[in-house]
mmJSON file of the N, C-alpha and C atoms, coordinates in Angstrom:
{"data_MODEL":{"atom_site":{
"group_PDB":["ATOM","ATOM","ATOM","ATOM","ATOM","ATOM","ATOM","ATOM","ATOM","ATOM","ATOM","ATOM","ATOM","ATOM","ATOM","ATOM","ATOM","ATOM","ATOM","ATOM","ATOM","ATOM","ATOM","ATOM","ATOM","ATOM","ATOM","ATOM","ATOM","ATOM","ATOM","ATOM","ATOM","ATOM","ATOM","ATOM","ATOM","ATOM","ATOM","ATOM","ATOM","ATOM","ATOM","ATOM","ATOM","ATOM","ATOM","ATOM","ATOM","ATOM","ATOM","ATOM","ATOM","ATOM","ATOM","ATOM","ATOM","ATOM","ATOM","ATOM","ATOM","ATOM","ATOM","ATOM","ATOM","ATOM","ATOM","ATOM","ATOM","ATOM","ATOM","ATOM","ATOM","ATOM","ATOM","ATOM","ATOM","ATOM","ATOM","ATOM","ATOM","ATOM","ATOM","ATOM","ATOM","ATOM","ATOM","ATOM","ATOM","ATOM","ATOM","ATOM","ATOM","ATOM","ATOM","ATOM","ATOM","ATOM","ATOM","ATOM","ATOM","ATOM","ATOM","ATOM","ATOM","ATOM","ATOM","ATOM","ATOM","ATOM","ATOM","ATOM","ATOM","ATOM","ATOM","ATOM","ATOM","ATOM","ATOM","ATOM","ATOM","ATOM","ATOM","ATOM","ATOM","ATOM","ATOM","ATOM","ATOM","ATOM","ATOM","ATOM","ATOM","ATOM","ATOM","ATOM","ATOM","ATOM","ATOM","ATOM","ATOM","ATOM","ATOM","ATOM","ATOM","ATOM","ATOM","ATOM","ATOM","ATOM","ATOM","ATOM","ATOM","ATOM","ATOM","ATOM","ATOM","ATOM","ATOM","ATOM","ATOM","ATOM","ATOM","ATOM","ATOM","ATOM","ATOM","ATOM","ATOM","ATOM","ATOM","ATOM","ATOM","ATOM","ATOM","ATOM","ATOM","ATOM","ATOM","ATOM","ATOM","ATOM","ATOM","ATOM","ATOM","ATOM","ATOM","ATOM","ATOM","ATOM","ATOM","ATOM","ATOM","ATOM","ATOM","ATOM","ATOM","ATOM","ATOM","ATOM","ATOM","ATOM","ATOM","ATOM","ATOM","ATOM","ATOM","ATOM","ATOM","ATOM","ATOM","ATOM","ATOM"],
"id":[1,2,3,4,5,6,7,8,9,10,11,12,13,14,15,16,17,18,19,20,21,22,23,24,25,26,27,28,29,30,31,32,33,34,35,36,37,38,39,40,41,42,43,44,45,46,47,48,49,50,51,52,53,54,55,56,57,58,59,60,61,62,63,64,65,66,67,68,69,70,71,72,73,74,75,76,77,78,79,80,81,82,83,84,85,86,87,88,89,90,91,92,93,94,95,96,97,98,99,100,101,102,103,104,105,106,107,108,109,110,111,112,113,114,115,116,117,118,119,120,121,122,123,124,125,126,127,128,129,130,131,132,133,134,135,136,137,138,139,140,141,142,143,144,145,146,147,148,149,150,151,152,153,154,155,156,157,158,159,160,161,162,163,164,165,166,167,168,169,170,171,172,173,174,175,176,177,178,179,180,181,182,183,184,185,186,187,188,189,190,191,192,193,194,195,196,197,198,199,200,201,202,203,204,205,206,207,208,209,210,211,212,213],
"type_symbol":["N","C","C","N","C","C","N","C","C","N","C","C","N","C","C","N","C","C","N","C","C","N","C","C","N","C","C","N","C","C","N","C","C","N","C","C","N","C","C","N","C","C","N","C","C","N","C","C","N","C","C","N","C","C","N","C","C","N","C","C","N","C","C","N","C","C","N","C","C","N","C","C","N","C","C","N","C","C","N","C","C","N","C","C","N","C","C","N","C","C","N","C","C","N","C","C","N","C","C","N","C","C","N","C","C","N","C","C","N","C","C","N","C","C","N","C","C","N","C","C","N","C","C","N","C","C","N","C","C","N","C","C","N","C","C","N","C","C","N","C","C","N","C","C","N","C","C","N","C","C","N","C","C","N","C","C","N","C","C","N","C","C","N","C","C","N","C","C","N","C","C","N","C","C","N","C","C","N","C","C","N","C","C","N","C","C","N","C","C","N","C","C","N","C","C","N","C","C","N","C","C","N","C","C","N","C","C","N","C","C","N","C","C"],
"label_atom_id":["N","CA","C","N","CA","C","N","CA","C","N","CA","C","N","CA","C","N","CA","C","N","CA","C","N","CA","C","N","CA","C","N","CA","C","N","CA","C","N","CA","C","N","CA","C","N","CA","C","N","CA","C","N","CA","C","N","CA","C","N","CA","C","N","CA","C","N","CA","C","N","CA","C","N","CA","C","N","CA","C","N","CA","C","N","CA","C","N","CA","C","N","CA","C","N","CA","C","N","CA","C","N","CA","C","N","CA","C","N","CA","C","N","CA","C","N","CA","C","N","CA","C","N","CA","C","N","CA","C","N","CA","C","N","CA","C","N","CA","C","N","CA","C","N","CA","C","N","CA","C","N","CA","C","N","CA","C","N","CA","C","N","CA","C","N","CA","C","N","CA","C","N","CA","C","N","CA","C","N","CA","C","N","CA","C","N","CA","C","N","CA","C","N","CA","C","N","CA","C","N","CA","C","N","CA","C","N","CA","C","N","CA","C","N","CA","C","N","CA","C","N","CA","C","N","CA","C","N","CA","C","N","CA","C","N","CA","C","N","CA","C","N","CA","C","N","CA","C"],
"label_alt_id":[null,null,null,null,null,null,null,null,null,null,null,null,null,null,null,null,null,null,null,null,null,null,null,null,null,null,null,null,null,null,null,null,null,null,null,null,null,null,null,null,null,null,null,null,null,null,null,null,null,null,null,null,null,null,null,null,null,null,null,null,null,null,null,null,null,null,null,null,null,null,null,null,null,null,null,null,null,null,null,null,null,null,null,null,null,null,null,null,null,null,null,null,null,null,null,null,null,null,null,null,null,null,null,null,null,null,null,null,null,null,null,null,null,null,null,null,null,null,null,null,null,null,null,null,null,null,null,null,null,null,null,null,null,null,null,null,null,null,null,null,null,null,null,null,null,null,null,null,null,null,null,null,null,null,null,null,null,null,null,null,null,null,null,null,null,null,null,null,null,null,null,null,null,null,null,null,null,null,null,null,null,null,null,null,null,null,null,null,null,null,null,null,null,null,null,null,null,null,null,null,null,null,null,null,null,null,null,null,null,null,null,null,null],
"label_comp_id":["MET","MET","MET","LEU","LEU","LEU","LYS","LYS","LYS","THR","THR","THR","LYS","LYS","LYS","ASN","ASN","ASN","ILE","ILE","ILE","PHE","PHE","PHE","ILE","ILE","ILE","VAL","VAL","VAL","PHE","PHE","PHE","PHE","PHE","PHE","VAL","VAL","VAL","VAL","VAL","VAL","LEU","LEU","LEU","ALA","ALA","ALA","LEU","LEU","LEU","ILE","ILE","ILE","PHE","PHE","PHE","GLY","GLY","GLY","PHE","PHE","PHE","ILE","ILE","ILE","PHE","PHE","PHE","CYS","CYS","CYS","THR","THR","THR","PHE","PHE","PHE","THR","THR","THR","ASN","ASN","ASN","SER","SER","SER","TYR","TYR","TYR","LEU","LEU","LEU","ASN","ASN","ASN","PHE","PHE","PHE","LEU","LEU","LEU","LEU","LEU","LEU","ILE","ILE","ILE","LYS","LYS","LYS","GLN","GLN","GLN","TYR","TYR","TYR","GLU","GLU","GLU","GLN","GLN","GLN","LYS","LYS","LYS","ILE","ILE","ILE","LYS","LYS","LYS","SER","SER","SER","LEU","LEU","LEU","ASP","ASP","ASP","ASP","ASP","ASP","VAL","VAL","VAL","LEU","LEU","LEU","LYS","LYS","LYS","PHE","PHE","PHE","SER","SER","SER","LEU","LEU","LEU","LEU","LEU","LEU","GLU","GLU","GLU","HIS","HIS","HIS","LEU","LEU","LEU","ASN","ASN","ASN","ASP","ASP","ASP","ALA","ALA","ALA","ASN","ASN","ASN","ILE","ILE","ILE","LYS","LYS","LYS","ASP","ASP","ASP","PHE","PHE","PHE","ALA","ALA","ALA","LYS","LYS","LYS","ASP","ASP","ASP","THR","THR","THR","ARG","ARG","ARG"],
"label_asym_id":["A","A","A","A","A","A","A","A","A","A","A","A","A","A","A","A","A","A","A","A","A","A","A","A","A","A","A","A","A","A","A","A","A","A","A","A","A","A","A","A","A","A","A","A","A","A","A","A","A","A","A","A","A","A","A","A","A","A","A","A","A","A","A","A","A","A","A","A","A","A","A","A","A","A","A","A","A","A","A","A","A","A","A","A","A","A","A","A","A","A","A","A","A","A","A","A","A","A","A","A","A","A","A","A","A","A","A","A","A","A","A","A","A","A","A","A","A","A","A","A","A","A","A","A","A","A","A","A","A","A","A","A","A","A","A","A","A","A","A","A","A","A","A","A","A","A","A","A","A","A","A","A","A","A","A","A","A","A","A","A","A","A","A","A","A","A","A","A","A","A","A","A","A","A","A","A","A","A","A","A","A","A","A","A","A","A","A","A","A","A","A","A","A","A","A","A","A","A","A","A","A","A","A","A","A","A","A","A","A","A","A","A","A"],
"label_entity_id":["1","1","1","1","1","1","1","1","1","1","1","1","1","1","1","1","1","1","1","1","1","1","1","1","1","1","1","1","1","1","1","1","1","1","1","1","1","1","1","1","1","1","1","1","1","1","1","1","1","1","1","1","1","1","1","1","1","1","1","1","1","1","1","1","1","1","1","1","1","1","1","1","1","1","1","1","1","1","1","1","1","1","1","1","1","1","1","1","1","1","1","1","1","1","1","1","1","1","1","1","1","1","1","1","1","1","1","1","1","1","1","1","1","1","1","1","1","1","1","1","1","1","1","1","1","1","1","1","1","1","1","1","1","1","1","1","1","1","1","1","1","1","1","1","1","1","1","1","1","1","1","1","1","1","1","1","1","1","1","1","1","1","1","1","1","1","1","1","1","1","1","1","1","1","1","1","1","1","1","1","1","1","1","1","1","1","1","1","1","1","1","1","1","1","1","1","1","1","1","1","1","1","1","1","1","1","1","1","1","1","1","1","1"],
"label_seq_id":[1,1,1,2,2,2,3,3,3,4,4,4,5,5,5,6,6,6,7,7,7,8,8,8,9,9,9,10,10,10,11,11,11,12,12,12,13,13,13,14,14,14,15,15,15,16,16,16,17,17,17,18,18,18,19,19,19,20,20,20,21,21,21,22,22,22,23,23,23,24,24,24,25,25,25,26,26,26,27,27,27,28,28,28,29,29,29,30,30,30,31,31,31,32,32,32,33,33,33,34,34,34,35,35,35,36,36,36,37,37,37,38,38,38,39,39,39,40,40,40,41,41,41,42,42,42,43,43,43,44,44,44,45,45,45,46,46,46,47,47,47,48,48,48,49,49,49,50,50,50,51,51,51,52,52,52,53,53,53,54,54,54,55,55,55,56,56,56,57,57,57,58,58,58,59,59,59,60,60,60,61,61,61,62,62,62,63,63,63,64,64,64,65,65,65,66,66,66,67,67,67,68,68,68,69,69,69,70,70,70,71,71,71],
"pdbx_PDB_ins_code":[null,null,null,null,null,null,null,null,null,null,null,null,null,null,null,null,null,null,null,null,null,null,null,null,null,null,null,null,null,null,null,null,null,null,null,null,null,null,null,null,null,null,null,null,null,null,null,null,null,null,null,null,null,null,null,null,null,null,null,null,null,null,null,null,null,null,null,null,null,null,null,null,null,null,null,null,null,null,null,null,null,null,null,null,null,null,null,null,null,null,null,null,null,null,null,null,null,null,null,null,null,null,null,null,null,null,null,null,null,null,null,null,null,null,null,null,null,null,null,null,null,null,null,null,null,null,null,null,null,null,null,null,null,null,null,null,null,null,null,null,null,null,null,null,null,null,null,null,null,null,null,null,null,null,null,null,null,null,null,null,null,null,null,null,null,null,null,null,null,null,null,null,null,null,null,null,null,null,null,null,null,null,null,null,null,null,null,null,null,null,null,null,null,null,null,null,null,null,null,null,null,null,null,null,null,null,null,null,null,null,null,null,null],
"Cartn_x":[0.522,0.168,0.658,1.924,2.785,3.628,4.24,4.657,3.753,2.974,1.132,1.629,1.002,1.159,2.303,3.192,4.325,4.122,3.643,4.262,3.983,2.414,1.363,1.462,2.215,2.949,3.924,4.595,6.036,5.535,4.407,4.17,3.176,2.266,1.443,2.568,3.887,4.977,5.059,5.844,6.938,5.474,4.261,3.02,2.586,3.047,2.493,3.833,5.27,6.428,6.438,5.684,6.269,4.785,3.216,2.396,3.228,4.058,4.801,5.295,6.82,7.73,6.969,5.887,5.477,4.364,3.26,3.328,4.069,5.468,6.4,7.471,6.926,7.778,6.312,5.707,4.663,4.417,4.045,4.156,5.337,6.55,7.663,7.32,7.442,7.353,6.55,5.484,4.381,4.433,4.788,5.767,6.829,7.936,8.6,8.151,7.133,5.883,5.819,4.731,4.17,5.763,7.259,7.562,8.309,8.482,8.754,7.323,7.275,5.867,5.686,5.482,6.212,7.289,8.499,9.742,9.549,8.71,8.425,7.687,6.678,5.852,6.771,7.242,8.145,9.525,9.736,10.632,9.626,9.07,7.601,7.691,7.061,6.822,8.065,8.658,9.974,10.333,10.52,10.203,9.979,8.537,6.841,7.653,7.891,8.148,9.753,10.423,11.83,11.677,10.392,10.002,9.025,8.39,8.129,8.235,9.54,10.225,9.207,8.806,7.531,9.005,10.749,10.478,12.497,12.141,13.42,14.544,15.375,16.238,16.099,17.049,17.284,18.246,18.142,19.292,18.629,19.686,19.217,18.077,17.74,16.479,15.286,15.108,14.408,13.857,14.721,14.305,14.382,14.393,14.356,12.719,12.266,11.454,10.654,10.683,10.016,9.571,10.728,10.416,9.35,9.364,8.156,7.108,6.993,5.814,4.798,5.85,5.626,5.219,4.748,4.83,3.842],
"Cartn_y":[-1.028,-0.158,1.123,1.061,2.182,2.514,1.879,1.441,2.733,1.642,2.026,3.603,4.666,5.759,6.552,5.796,7.037,6.765,5.24,5.91,6.847,6.402,7.619,9.199,9.864,10.572,10.853,10.241,10.849,11.185,10.13,10.455,12.19,12.036,13.04,14.208,13.948,15.625,15.485,14.082,14.964,14.886,14.907,15.311,16.502,17.777,18.118,19.482,18.784,19.617,19.684,18.471,18.616,19.625,19.705,20.778,22.436,22.718,23.443,23.839,22.689,23.092,23.7,23.437,23.619,25.325,24.133,26.26,27.124,27.081,27.905,28.799,27.425,27.745,28.303,27.805,28.382,30.071,29.808,31.187,32.308,31.585,32.677,32.843,31.503,31.996,32.455,32.645,34.219,35.225,35.798,36.473,37.591,36.05,36.305,36.913,36.299,36.745,37.676,38.702,40.165,41.155,40.337,41.507,41.439,40.833,40.806,41.424,41.025,41.786,43.176,43.615,45.247,46.152,45.341,45.943,45.829,45.164,44.731,46.107,46.645,47.788,48.576,49.25,49.451,50.279,48.764,49.33,49.435,49.278,49.677,51.244,51.479,52.749,53.814,53.096,54.575,54.404,53.456,53.605,54.336,54.142,54.435,56.733,57.122,57.988,58.239,57.837,57.759,57.802,57.173,56.642,58.299,58.727,60.375,61.038,60.79,62.546,62.935,62.325,63.25,63.621,63.051,64.003,65.141,65.528,66.632,66.216,66.128,66.125,65.241,63.313,62.703,62.545,62.707,63.188,62.196,63.223,62.183,61.939,63.384,64.193,63.847,63.695,63.215,61.729,60.311,59.933,59.478,59.861,59.872,60.309,61.691,61.723,61.383,60.197,59.223,58.319,57.701,56.674,56.927,58.166,58.192,58.873,58.542,58.975,57.411,56.498,55.686,55.116,54.68,53.804,53.19],
"Cartn_z":[-0.234,0.379,-0.06,0.691,0.691,-0.318,-0.433,-2.463,-3.374,-2.95,-4.227,-4.13,-2.856,-2.933,-3.2,-2.867,-2.843,-4.628,-5.236,-6.825,-7.358,-7.136,-7.645,-7.259,-6.075,-5.351,-5.942,-6.805,-8.263,-8.887,-9.614,-11.044,-10.277,-9.574,-10.013,-9.628,-9.14,-8.711,-10.616,-11.222,-12.698,-13.277,-13.428,-14.473,-14.074,-12.833,-12.91,-12.983,-13.183,-13.404,-14.976,-15.721,-17.217,-17.543,-17.438,-17.472,-17.347,-16.08,-15.313,-16.852,-17.2,-18.101,-19.327,-19.383,-20.832,-20.809,-19.736,-19.309,-19.644,-18.948,-19.674,-20.944,-21.018,-22.355,-23.225,-23.888,-24.173,-23.799,-22.031,-22.063,-22.769,-22.623,-22.772,-24.314,-25.035,-26.976,-27.126,-26.237,-26.705,-26.237,-25.678,-24.999,-26.007,-26.481,-27.526,-28.483,-29.487,-30.613,-29.903,-28.788,-29.154,-29.318,-28.356,-28.538,-29.773,-30.766,-31.656,-32.552,-32.806,-33.371,-33.308,-32.089,-31.423,-32.189,-31.979,-32.263,-34.388,-34.586,-36.406,-37.004,-35.436,-35.755,-36.349,-35.381,-34.963,-35.995,-36.539,-37.871,-39.011,-38.427,-40.317,-40.222,-38.627,-38.876,-38.775,-38.62,-39.327,-40.626,-41.305,-42.709,-43.342,-42.845,-44.127,-43.442,-41.867,-41.965,-42.585,-42.215,-43.891,-45.143,-46.143,-47.079,-47.682,-46.629,-47.123,-46.799,-45.736,-45.611,-44.586,-43.617,-42.314,-41.485,-41.515,-40.94,-41.819,-41.455,-42.171,-42.105,-40.729,-40.564,-39.49,-39.886,-40.014,-37.817,-36.463,-36.478,-34.457,-33.767,-31.813,-32.006,-31.88,-31.216,-31.641,-32.965,-33.884,-33.765,-33.56,-33.214,-32.09,-31.26,-29.648,-29.519,-30.744,-30.419,-30.397,-32.177,-33.063,-31.87,-31.743,-30.548,-29.335,-28.578,-27.67,-28.202,-28.82,-29.818,-30.119,-30.65,-31.231,-30.518,-28.819,-27.438,-27.762],
"occupancy":[1.0,1.0,1.0,1.0,1.0,1.0,1.0,1.0,1.0,1.0,1.0,1.0,1.0,1.0,1.0,1.0,1.0,1.0,1.0,1.0,1.0,1.0,1.0,1.0,1.0,1.0,1.0,1.0,1.0,1.0,1.0,1.0,1.0,1.0,1.0,1.0,1.0,1.0,1.0,1.0,1.0,1.0,1.0,1.0,1.0,1.0,1.0,1.0,1.0,1.0,1.0,1.0,1.0,1.0,1.0,1.0,1.0,1.0,1.0,1.0,1.0,1.0,1.0,1.0,1.0,1.0,1.0,1.0,1.0,1.0,1.0,1.0,1.0,1.0,1.0,1.0,1.0,1.0,1.0,1.0,1.0,1.0,1.0,1.0,1.0,1.0,1.0,1.0,1.0,1.0,1.0,1.0,1.0,1.0,1.0,1.0,1.0,1.0,1.0,1.0,1.0,1.0,1.0,1.0,1.0,1.0,1.0,1.0,1.0,1.0,1.0,1.0,1.0,1.0,1.0,1.0,1.0,1.0,1.0,1.0,1.0,1.0,1.0,1.0,1.0,1.0,1.0,1.0,1.0,1.0,1.0,1.0,1.0,1.0,1.0,1.0,1.0,1.0,1.0,1.0,1.0,1.0,1.0,1.0,1.0,1.0,1.0,1.0,1.0,1.0,1.0,1.0,1.0,1.0,1.0,1.0,1.0,1.0,1.0,1.0,1.0,1.0,1.0,1.0,1.0,1.0,1.0,1.0,1.0,1.0,1.0,1.0,1.0,1.0,1.0,1.0,1.0,1.0,1.0,1.0,1.0,1.0,1.0,1.0,1.0,1.0,1.0,1.0,1.0,1.0,1.0,1.0,1.0,1.0,1.0,1.0,1.0,1.0,1.0,1.0,1.0,1.0,1.0,1.0,1.0,1.0,1.0,1.0,1.0,1.0,1.0,1.0,1.0],
"B_iso_or_equiv":[0.0,0.0,0.0,0.0,0.0,0.0,0.0,0.0,0.0,0.0,0.0,0.0,0.0,0.0,0.0,0.0,0.0,0.0,0.0,0.0,0.0,0.0,0.0,0.0,0.0,0.0,0.0,0.0,0.0,0.0,0.0,0.0,0.0,0.0,0.0,0.0,0.0,0.0,0.0,0.0,0.0,0.0,0.0,0.0,0.0,0.0,0.0,0.0,0.0,0.0,0.0,0.0,0.0,0.0,0.0,0.0,0.0,0.0,0.0,0.0,0.0,0.0,0.0,0.0,0.0,0.0,0.0,0.0,0.0,0.0,0.0,0.0,0.0,0.0,0.0,0.0,0.0,0.0,0.0,0.0,0.0,0.0,0.0,0.0,0.0,0.0,0.0,0.0,0.0,0.0,0.0,0.0,0.0,0.0,0.0,0.0,0.0,0.0,0.0,0.0,0.0,0.0,0.0,0.0,0.0,0.0,0.0,0.0,0.0,0.0,0.0,0.0,0.0,0.0,0.0,0.0,0.0,0.0,0.0,0.0,0.0,0.0,0.0,0.0,0.0,0.0,0.0,0.0,0.0,0.0,0.0,0.0,0.0,0.0,0.0,0.0,0.0,0.0,0.0,0.0,0.0,0.0,0.0,0.0,0.0,0.0,0.0,0.0,0.0,0.0,0.0,0.0,0.0,0.0,0.0,0.0,0.0,0.0,0.0,0.0,0.0,0.0,0.0,0.0,0.0,0.0,0.0,0.0,0.0,0.0,0.0,0.0,0.0,0.0,0.0,0.0,0.0,0.0,0.0,0.0,0.0,0.0,0.0,0.0,0.0,0.0,0.0,0.0,0.0,0.0,0.0,0.0,0.0,0.0,0.0,0.0,0.0,0.0,0.0,0.0,0.0,0.0,0.0,0.0,0.0,0.0,0.0,0.0,0.0,0.0,0.0,0.0,0.0],
"pdbx_formal_charge":[null,null,null,null,null,null,null,null,null,null,null,null,null,null,null,null,null,null,null,null,null,null,null,null,null,null,null,null,null,null,null,null,null,null,null,null,null,null,null,null,null,null,null,null,null,null,null,null,null,null,null,null,null,null,null,null,null,null,null,null,null,null,null,null,null,null,null,null,null,null,null,null,null,null,null,null,null,null,null,null,null,null,null,null,null,null,null,null,null,null,null,null,null,null,null,null,null,null,null,null,null,null,null,null,null,null,null,null,null,null,null,null,null,null,null,null,null,null,null,null,null,null,null,null,null,null,null,null,null,null,null,null,null,null,null,null,null,null,null,null,null,null,null,null,null,null,null,null,null,null,null,null,null,null,null,null,null,null,null,null,null,null,null,null,null,null,null,null,null,null,null,null,null,null,null,null,null,null,null,null,null,null,null,null,null,null,null,null,null,null,null,null,null,null,null,null,null,null,null,null,null,null,null,null,null,null,null,null,null,null,null,null,null],
"auth_seq_id":[1,1,1,2,2,2,3,3,3,4,4,4,5,5,5,6,6,6,7,7,7,8,8,8,9,9,9,10,10,10,11,11,11,12,12,12,13,13,13,14,14,14,15,15,15,16,16,16,17,17,17,18,18,18,19,19,19,20,20,20,21,21,21,22,22,22,23,23,23,24,24,24,25,25,25,26,26,26,27,27,27,28,28,28,29,29,29,30,30,30,31,31,31,32,32,32,33,33,33,34,34,34,35,35,35,36,36,36,37,37,37,38,38,38,39,39,39,40,40,40,41,41,41,42,42,42,43,43,43,44,44,44,45,45,45,46,46,46,47,47,47,48,48,48,49,49,49,50,50,50,51,51,51,52,52,52,53,53,53,54,54,54,55,55,55,56,56,56,57,57,57,58,58,58,59,59,59,60,60,60,61,61,61,62,62,62,63,63,63,64,64,64,65,65,65,66,66,66,67,67,67,68,68,68,69,69,69,70,70,70,71,71,71],
"auth_comp_id":["MET","MET","MET","LEU","LEU","LEU","LYS","LYS","LYS","THR","THR","THR","LYS","LYS","LYS","ASN","ASN","ASN","ILE","ILE","ILE","PHE","PHE","PHE","ILE","ILE","ILE","VAL","VAL","VAL","PHE","PHE","PHE","PHE","PHE","PHE","VAL","VAL","VAL","VAL","VAL","VAL","LEU","LEU","LEU","ALA","ALA","ALA","LEU","LEU","LEU","ILE","ILE","ILE","PHE","PHE","PHE","GLY","GLY","GLY","PHE","PHE","PHE","ILE","ILE","ILE","PHE","PHE","PHE","CYS","CYS","CYS","THR","THR","THR","PHE","PHE","PHE","THR","THR","THR","ASN","ASN","ASN","SER","SER","SER","TYR","TYR","TYR","LEU","LEU","LEU","ASN","ASN","ASN","PHE","PHE","PHE","LEU","LEU","LEU","LEU","LEU","LEU","ILE","ILE","ILE","LYS","LYS","LYS","GLN","GLN","GLN","TYR","TYR","TYR","GLU","GLU","GLU","GLN","GLN","GLN","LYS","LYS","LYS","ILE","ILE","ILE","LYS","LYS","LYS","SER","SER","SER","LEU","LEU","LEU","ASP","ASP","ASP","ASP","ASP","ASP","VAL","VAL","VAL","LEU","LEU","LEU","LYS","LYS","LYS","PHE","PHE","PHE","SER","SER","SER","LEU","LEU","LEU","LEU","LEU","LEU","GLU","GLU","GLU","HIS","HIS","HIS","LEU","LEU","LEU","ASN","ASN","ASN","ASP","ASP","ASP","ALA","ALA","ALA","ASN","ASN","ASN","ILE","ILE","ILE","LYS","LYS","LYS","ASP","ASP","ASP","PHE","PHE","PHE","ALA","ALA","ALA","LYS","LYS","LYS","ASP","ASP","ASP","THR","THR","THR","ARG","ARG","ARG"],
"auth_asym_id":["A","A","A","A","A","A","A","A","A","A","A","A","A","A","A","A","A","A","A","A","A","A","A","A","A","A","A","A","A","A","A","A","A","A","A","A","A","A","A","A","A","A","A","A","A","A","A","A","A","A","A","A","A","A","A","A","A","A","A","A","A","A","A","A","A","A","A","A","A","A","A","A","A","A","A","A","A","A","A","A","A","A","A","A","A","A","A","A","A","A","A","A","A","A","A","A","A","A","A","A","A","A","A","A","A","A","A","A","A","A","A","A","A","A","A","A","A","A","A","A","A","A","A","A","A","A","A","A","A","A","A","A","A","A","A","A","A","A","A","A","A","A","A","A","A","A","A","A","A","A","A","A","A","A","A","A","A","A","A","A","A","A","A","A","A","A","A","A","A","A","A","A","A","A","A","A","A","A","A","A","A","A","A","A","A","A","A","A","A","A","A","A","A","A","A","A","A","A","A","A","A","A","A","A","A","A","A","A","A","A","A","A","A"],
"auth_atom_id":["N","CA","C","N","CA","C","N","CA","C","N","CA","C","N","CA","C","N","CA","C","N","CA","C","N","CA","C","N","CA","C","N","CA","C","N","CA","C","N","CA","C","N","CA","C","N","CA","C","N","CA","C","N","CA","C","N","CA","C","N","CA","C","N","CA","C","N","CA","C","N","CA","C","N","CA","C","N","CA","C","N","CA","C","N","CA","C","N","CA","C","N","CA","C","N","CA","C","N","CA","C","N","CA","C","N","CA","C","N","CA","C","N","CA","C","N","CA","C","N","CA","C","N","CA","C","N","CA","C","N","CA","C","N","CA","C","N","CA","C","N","CA","C","N","CA","C","N","CA","C","N","CA","C","N","CA","C","N","CA","C","N","CA","C","N","CA","C","N","CA","C","N","CA","C","N","CA","C","N","CA","C","N","CA","C","N","CA","C","N","CA","C","N","CA","C","N","CA","C","N","CA","C","N","CA","C","N","CA","C","N","CA","C","N","CA","C","N","CA","C","N","CA","C","N","CA","C","N","CA","C","N","CA","C","N","CA","C","N","CA","C","N","CA","C","N","CA","C"],
"pdbx_PDB_model_num":[1,1,1,1,1,1,1,1,1,1,1,1,1,1,1,1,1,1,1,1,1,1,1,1,1,1,1,1,1,1,1,1,1,1,1,1,1,1,1,1,1,1,1,1,1,1,1,1,1,1,1,1,1,1,1,1,1,1,1,1,1,1,1,1,1,1,1,1,1,1,1,1,1,1,1,1,1,1,1,1,1,1,1,1,1,1,1,1,1,1,1,1,1,1,1,1,1,1,1,1,1,1,1,1,1,1,1,1,1,1,1,1,1,1,1,1,1,1,1,1,1,1,1,1,1,1,1,1,1,1,1,1,1,1,1,1,1,1,1,1,1,1,1,1,1,1,1,1,1,1,1,1,1,1,1,1,1,1,1,1,1,1,1,1,1,1,1,1,1,1,1,1,1,1,1,1,1,1,1,1,1,1,1,1,1,1,1,1,1,1,1,1,1,1,1,1,1,1,1,1,1,1,1,1,1,1,1,1,1,1,1,1,1]
}}}
C-alpha cells in the first residue's frame, strides 16, 4: 500500500512538473512573439517616416521623439 501511494505521489509530481514546463515554454514563446511583432511595427513606422520624409532632418533628437510618440 505504501509503495503504491509513493508511486502515485511521484507520478503526480512529475506530471505537474511537465505541465509547468510546457506552460512556461508556451508563455515565453508567446511573449517573445509579441515583442518581435512590436519591434517589427516600430521598424515599419520608422521606414514609413523615412520613406515619406516626415522628418526633415534625421538626428538623435528626432529619433528619440519618434520613439516616444510611437510607444
